[in-house]
C-alpha positions, 0 to 999 in steps of 0.5 A: 477741781475736776468736777467744777467745770459745769455742763458747758465744759462737759458738752465741749468735751463730748463734742471734742470726743465725737470729732476725734472719733469721727476723724480717727474712723475716717483716717483709718478707713482712708488708709485701709481702703486706699490700698485695694482701690489703688492696687491696680494702678500701683501694679500697672505702674510698677509692674509688680504682681498684685500679690506683692503689692497687696502683701506690702501693706500688712508687712508695713503694719508689722514693721510699724508695730515692731518699730512702735515697741522700740520707740516706746522703750526709747521714750520710756528711757530717754524721753521724747526729745531723742525720738522726735529728733531722730524722726525729724532727721529721718524725715528730712 
């Protein structure tokens, strides 16, 4: 039964939720703040302008959002096996 786990189970779940929240905030913070911090090094190494390298991050987010919609539809139609296999093949 859902409510029969007692106080210990609820505490454990709360700790898990706290850890997940902390890891999400940390992970997204690293992703978002790495771009402006690393941008001078990227522009120096590639020779691209600051505007181009700064615009690449939001462009990547837009591409990711569109791909997420397509992958969600594929997951609904075919299940996770197709998406996971294609992702592994592309990653390799």
